[in-house]
C-alpha positions in Angstrom: 7.0 -28.2 67.0 8.2 -28.8 63.5 12.1 -28.6 63.3 13.8 -25.7 61.5 15.1 -26.6 58.2 19.0 -26.6 58.1 19.6 -23.5 55.6 23.0 -25.5 55.0 20.9 -28.7 53.6 20.9 -29.2 50.0 18.6 -30.9 47.6 19.4 -34.3 45.9 18.7 -34.4 42.5 16.6 -37.5 41.5 17.8 -39.8 39.0 16.5 -39.8 35.6 14.8 -43.2 36.1 13.3 -41.7 39.7 12.3 -39.1 37.7 10.4 -40.4 34.8 8.7 -42.6 37.8 7.6 -39.1 39.7 6.4 -38.1 36.2 4.4 -41.1 35.5 2.4 -41.3 38.8 1.7 -37.4 38.2 0.0 -37.8 35.0 -2.2 -41.2 36.3 -3.2 -39.0 39.2 -4.1 -36.1 37.0 -6.2 -38.4 34.7 -6.8 -38.6 30.4 -8.3 -34.9 30.3 -6.1 -33.3 32.1 -3.3 -35.1 30.5 -4.5 -33.9 27.1 -4.6 -30.4 28.3 -1.1 -30.4 29.4 0.4 -32.0 26.2 -2.0 -29.7 23.8 0.3 -26.8 22.5 -1.5 -23.4 23.5 -3.8 -21.9 20.9 -5.6 -18.5 21.6 -8.1 -19.0 19.0 -10.0 -22.9 19.8 -12.2 -24.8 17.5 -15.6 -25.1 19.0 -16.9 -23.5 22.3 -19.7 -21.5 23.5 -17.9 -17.9 22.6 -19.1 -16.0 20.0 -17.0 -13.9 17.7 -18.1 -10.2 17.2 -17.6 -9.1 13.5 -17.6 -5.0 14.4 -18.5 -2.7 11.8 -17.8 1.1 11.9 -20.8 1.3 9.6 -24.0 2.2 9.8 -26.9 -0.7 10.1 -28.6 -1.2 6.2 -25.4 -0.1 4.5 -23.9 -2.2 1.4 -21.1 -3.3 3.7 -23.6 -4.2 6.6 -25.5 -6.7 4.0 -22.6 -8.5 3.1 -21.5 -8.8 6.7 -24.9 -10.6 8.0 -24.6 -12.5 4.2 -21.8 -14.2 5.8 -22.1 -14.8 9.4 -23.7 -18.6 9.1 -21.3 -19.9 6.5 -18.5 -18.3 8.5 -19.8 -19.1 11.8 -19.7 -22.9 10.5 -16.0 -22.5 9.1 -14.5 -20.9 12.1 -16.4 -23.3 14.9 -18.2 -20.3 16.9 -21.3 -18.2 16.2 -20.4 -15.1 14.6 -22.3 -11.8 15.7 -22.5 -8.5 13.4 -21.9 -5.1 15.8 -22.8 -1.8 14.2 -20.7 1.0 15.5 -21.2 4.2 13.1 -20.2 7.7 14.1 -17.4 10.0 14.0 -15.8 8.3 10.3 -15.8 5.1 11.8 -13.2 5.9 14.7 -14.8 5.0 17.8 -15.9 1.6 16.4 -12.6 0.7 15.1 -10.9 1.8 18.2 -13.1 -1.2 20.0 -11.0 -3.5 17.4 -8.2 -1.9 17.8 -8.2 -2.4 21.4 -10.0 -6.0 21.7 -7.9 -8.9 22.8 -5.9 -10.8 20.7 -7.5 -13.9 20.5 -9.6 -13.9 17.4 -13.0 -13.1 18.9 -12.9 -9.8 17.8 -12.8 -8.8 14.2 -13.6 -6.0 12.0 -15.0 -5.0 8.4 -14.0 -1.7 7.4 -13.8 0.2 4.6 -12.2 3.3 2.7 -12.9 5.5 5.7 -10.5 3.5 7.6 -7.2 4.9 5.7 -9.1 8.3 5.1 -9.2 9.2 8.8 -6.0 9.7 9.0 -5.3 12.5 6.8 -8.4 14.2 7.4 -8.3 14.3 11.4 -6.2 16.2 13.5 -5.8 13.2 15.8 -6.4 10.0 16.4 -6.6 7.6 19.0 -4.7 4.7 17.0 -2.5 4.2 14.5 -4.7 3.0 11.1 -1.8 0.4 9.9 0.4 0.1 12.9 -2.6 -1.1 15.1 -4.2 -3.4 13.4 -3.7 -7.2 12.1 -5.1 -7.2 8.1 -6.8 -10.3 7.5 -8.4 -10.2 3.6 -9.6 -7.5 1.3 -12.8 -9.2 0.8 -13.6 -7.3 -2.7 -13.9 -3.9 -4.3 -16.7 -1.7 -6.3 -17.1 1.1 -8.5 -19.1 4.2 -8.1 -20.9 6.0 -10.7 -21.0 9.8 -11.6 -24.4 10.8 -12.0 -25.6 14.1 -13.4 -29.5 15.4 -12.7 -31.1 15.3 -16.2 -31.3 18.8 -16.3 -27.6 18.9 -16.6 -26.8 19.3 -20.2 -24.0 16.4 -20.6 -24.3 12.7 -21.6 -20.7 11.8 -20.8 -17.6 12.9 -19.4 -15.9 15.0 -22.2 -19.6 16.9 -22.7 -19.5 17.1 -18.5 -15.6 18.7 -18.7 -16.6 21.4 -21.5 -19.7 22.4 -19.7 -17.5 23.0 -16.4 -14.6 25.0 -18.3 -17.0 27.3 -20.2 -19.0 28.1 -17.1 -16.7 27.5 -14.2 -17.6 27.2 -10.5 -21.6 27.3 -12.1 -21.7 23.5 -11.3 -22.1 21.4 -8.2 -21.8 18.2 -6.8 -23.0 16.5 -3.7 -21.0 14.3 -1.3 -22.3 12.2 1.6 -20.3 14.1 4.0 -16.5 16.0 4.2 -13.8 13.9 3.9 -15.9 10.5 2.3 -14.5 8.3 -0.4 -17.8 10.0 -2.2 -15.9 13.1 -1.8 -12.5 11.9 -2.9 -13.9 10.4 -5.9 -15.3 13.9 -7.1 -12.1 15.6 -5.7 -9.9 13.3 -7.9 -12.0 14.2 -11.0 -11.7 18.2 -10.5 -7.9 17.4 -10.1 -7.8 15.3 -12.7 -9.4 17.4 -15.2 -8.4 20.5 -14.1 -12.2 21.7 -13.7 -13.9 24.1 -11.5 -17.0 22.5 -9.5 -18.1 23.2 -6.3 -18.6 21.1 -3.2 -22.3 20.4 -1.1 -21.9 18.1 1.8 -24.4 16.4 3.5 -25.2 14.6 6.5 -25.4 10.9 4.7 -26.4 9.0 1.8 -30.1 9.4 1.8 -30.7 13.5 2.1 -27.9 13.7 -0.6 -29.7 11.4 -3.1 -32.8 13.0 -2.4 -31.2 16.7 -3.4 -30.0 15.1 -6.9 -33.0 14.0 -7.7 -35.0 17.1 -6.9 -32.4 18.7 -9.0 -31.2 20.9 -5.8 -28.0 19.5 -6.8 -26.3 18.8 -10.1 -23.9 15.9 -10.1 -22.8 13.2 -7.3 -20.8 9.7 -7.1 -23.3 6.6 -6.0 -22.5 3.5 -5.2 -23.5 1.4 -8.1 -26.2 -0.8 -6.1 -27.9 2.5 -5.0 -27.7 4.3 -8.5 -28.8 1.3 -10.5 -32.9 2.1 -9.6 -32.4 6.0 -10.5 -30.7 5.2 -13.5 -33.0 2.7 -14.8 -36.0 5.1 -13.9 -34.5 7.9 -15.8 -34.5 10.1 -12.9 -30.6 10.2 -13.0 -28.2 9.9 -16.1 -24.8 7.9 -15.7 -21.5 9.8 -16.8 -19.3 7.3 -16.0 -17.4 4.5 -13.9 -14.9 5.4 -11.2 -13.1 2.1 -11.8 -10.6 1.4 -14.2 -12.4 -0.7 -16.4 -16.9 -1.5 -16.7 -18.8 -3.5 -14.2 -20.8 -6.4 -15.1 -24.0 -4.8 -13.9 -23.3 -1.7 -16.4 -21.8 -3.4 -19.2 -22.4 0.1 -21.7 -21.6 2.4 -19.4 -17.8 3.4 -19.9 -15.3 4.0 -17.0 -14.2 7.7 -16.5 -10.5 6.4 -17.6 -12.0 5.3 -21.0 -13.3 9.1 -21.6 -10.1 11.2 -22.0 -8.7 10.8 -18.0 -6.9 7.6 -18.2 -5.2 7.6 -14.7 -8.4 8.2 -13.1 -9.5 5.2 -10.9 -11.2 4.9 -7.6 -13.2 2.4 -5.8 -14.7 1.4 -2.7 -14.0 -1.8 -0.7 -14.3 -3.8 2.5 -11.6 -5.6 4.3 -11.3 -7.9 7.1 -8.8 -6.5 10.4 -8.1 -7.6 13.9 -6.2 -6.3 16.3 -2.5 -5.7 15.9 -0.6 -8.5 17.1 -2.9 -11.2 16.1 -1.1 -14.6 16.0 -0.2 -15.8 12.1 -2.2 -19.1 12.7 -5.1 -17.5 13.8 -4.9 -15.1 10.9 -4.4 -17.7 8.5 -7.2 -19.6 10.0 -9.5 -16.7 9.8 -8.5 -15.7 6.2 -8.8 -19.0 5.1 -12.5 -18.9 6.7 -13.5 -15.9 4.9 -12.0 -16.7 1.7 -14.2 -19.8 1.7 -17.3 -18.1 3.1 -17.0 -15.2 0.0 -17.0 -18.1 -2.4 -20.3 -19.9 -1.4 -23.1 -19.1 -3.4 -25.5 -16.8 -0.9 -23.0 -14.5 -0.2 -21.3 -14.2 -3.5 -24.7 -13.4 -5.2 -25.0 -10.7 -2.7 -21.4 -9.5 -3.5 -21.8 -9.6 -7.3 -25.5 -7.8 -6.6 -23.6 -4.9 -5.3 -20.7 -4.7 -7.8 -17.9 -6.2 -6.1 -15.4 -8.0 -7.8 -14.2 -10.3 -5.3 -10.6 -10.3 -4.5 -10.0 -12.6 -1.1 -6.1 -10.7 -1.0 -4.1 -12.8 1.8 -3.0 -11.5 4.7 0.5 -10.4 3.1 -0.8 -8.7 0.4 -3.6 -7.1 2.6 -1.0 -5.6 4.8 0.6 -3.9 1.4 -3.1 -2.7 0.2 -3.4 -0.9 3.8 -0.5 1.0 3.4 -1.0 1.5 -0.6 -4.2 3.0 -0.1 -3.3 4.9 3.4 -0.5 7.1 1.0 -3.2 7.5 -2.0 -6.0 9.0 -0.1 -3.4 11.4 2.1 -2.2 12.5 -1.6 -5.6 12.8 -2.5 -6.6 14.6 0.8 -4.2 17.4 0.6 -4.9 18.2 -3.2 -8.6 18.6 -1.9 -7.5 20.7 1.4 -10.1 18.3 3.5 -9.3 18.6 7.2 -11.8 17.9 9.9 -11.3 18.8 13.4 
């Protein structure tokens, strides 16, 4: 039987020289590879390896943002050292998809590409499963793009002053289509209604497709469309452009004045896309991911996709992106209150 240790015995500390000899023997026994692992600082987001990065889009496949995301994957994967896979999780205003982002591990391998709805949703839904600002790590705003206020040719107005005059003579007679309650499309039209103090009726649709179909058919009179969606119909004459929603004109439609130029100087609203991660993503990883997205957006193939959709490239750094999210959340909340939009 092994002797029972004497509880009164005390460990004798090693001399510094003996401790040093012990460490050297341990390192020799472990081998060079293990030694390197012990000596390297811990990193959550390592370069290289077989893991893929999930880029979650709470947006439908085939959308403008989806096209941008898919154009980025090759260059982004090279910059980050891991393959990037786009995963579309649309529905319910993007809430379930975004929930997957905020609940993901904080290791840099799950990111999200979100749009305006991210900061609109807290104001239109009675309850949310996450905080749109506190539960994310803002990485970068990639860019923003204007919308176009369009009219069916049967509407006897060729610009914003003529539209406002018509709406004031016939209050409630004009209607506008949107892709759904609480969408940025509706809020852009509601901002016009509020700024101009006019009475126009809202006709919500379930998505952009049926909305555009009825606009082309004249079942609805006005609508707000993404610039790349509107352009083919403007060129064919099927729809008429009345004004841009951005503060400045777009290179894609240089002859079309902004609504702000046509008597409503405070009017400005755009669509945007931004990159986020779950809250608590380390600063080193956040900065590295930001640099990778910035480099990717500046490659010719990705830049051309963005410019073709009317985007102004921004590549805001993380701190500026965090400020952007807070500002947009507060601005959209005020607009939602004015419009009286609420979804159970």
